[in-house]
C-alpha positions, 0 to 999 in steps of 0.5 A: 717156635715155628720154623721159618724158611728164608734166605740165610744171613749174608756171611759177610756181616758175621763177626760171631759164631754163637752156640750153647755152653756146657756139654757139646755134641757132634752136631754143634761141633761139626756145625762150628767146624764148617762155620769156622772154616768159612769164617776163620776170623769170627769169634766163638761164643758159647752161652745159653744166656738169652740176653747174650744171644740177643746182644750178639744176634745182629752180627752172629750165626747162632746154632744149636741154641736159641729156640728158633730156626730162622736163617735170615736172622742167623738162628739155626736151632732144632730144640723146639716144637715144629723143628725142621725135618728132612723129606724122610722125616729125620729132624735136622740137627744143627749140623744139618741146618748149617750144611743146608744153609752154608754147605756150598760156601764151605765147599767153595772155601775148600777150593771145590770147582763150581762144576762139582759143587752140587754133586758133592753137596748132596753126597756129603749131606747123605753120607756125613751130615745125615748120620749126625742128624739121625744120631743127635735127634734120636732116630739112630741109636748107638746100638744100630751103629754096631761094634764101631759105636765107641769110635764113631765121631759122636763118641769121640766128641763125647770123650772131649767133654771135660769133667771140669766145667772150666775146661769145656770151652778149651775142649770144645776148641780142641775137638772143633779144630780136629773136626775141621781137619777131618771134614777137610780131608773128607771133602778132598776125598769126595772131590777126587771121587767127583773128578774120577766120575767125570773122567769115567763119564768123559771116557765113556762118551769118547768110546761110545758103546765100546766094551773096553774102557780106557782111563788116563789114571787109576780110579774106582770106576765101578760106582761111576759105571753104575751111575752112568748105567753103562752095563755094556763096558766089560773091561777097564784098562788103567795105569797101575799104582805099582807101575804098568797097567791093569786090566780089570773086569767091570761088575754088575754093580759096586759091592759085588765080586761077580764079573760081567765077563771073567777073563779067560779061565786058562789065564788064571794064576799065570805069571810072566813067561807062562802068561806071555806064552799062553796069550802070545802077548809080550808084557803080560805079567799076571792074571788073578786066579779069580779072573777079575784082574790082569797086570801088564808092563805096557798099555799095548799089552793090556789092550791086546789082552782085553781084545783076546778076552772079548767075546766074538770078533775083536773091537777096532783098535783104540 
């Protein structure tokens, strides 16, 4: 069967979600989780009977079965010659096909603002969907996953497959419901990451080329600095989850423990009055021995420490 590129079927016409019966895998489970989130009233039909597939097709999204990939007709299968491939050569599983067609609708259904849709769609596809595609279509083996393979999503899905064929549909429903919650949680995580990135980008825009960045809430800022290419930022001040404020060193890139500029070596390991006495900053409470982080009671104290740590003349006050 040939792969047909076309506009996906309008979901407003869909009453059924059709996939294959029998043993289920992570790709059809994840595809079902996405579709059931968007279309909670749609009935789920599991069958391999070609006559039933034809009977439902006018009102169905049919995935991981049917021998066709024709989005306009509602078919999203990959088990045929000429199956659709990604740019890197990975064959799309049913999850990947459904995500490409309806991933944006899924994110919208989760309340994701339009401003974040495209970045989240791409990140979710790369980090969540692509690995399932690779495992399902054979370009990534459990051995390559490593020691965590037995607790990976595909392994957990396999564990739900019932030995008694009469229980297959019930088990499929259970794991789909679990996966819906997991994907929802992952979506919210990505949304927070997207919001944090926008917050960092806005702060960089306000501060221009300043070496000290100030954020209104705590965030994992380094991936955003990497994405923005802001290697001029040396320190970041942000509220601490345990109270007060933190002064953190920026790094060359996420994943390294190297600092672009350490906090002063003489601060390392000092706390309370000792740190206050050395720096002259009231409210300075702690400096890590690795010189990447200092804690303060107040925003003003964090700003003062940052100015002391900067090379050369201090920057203008914030």
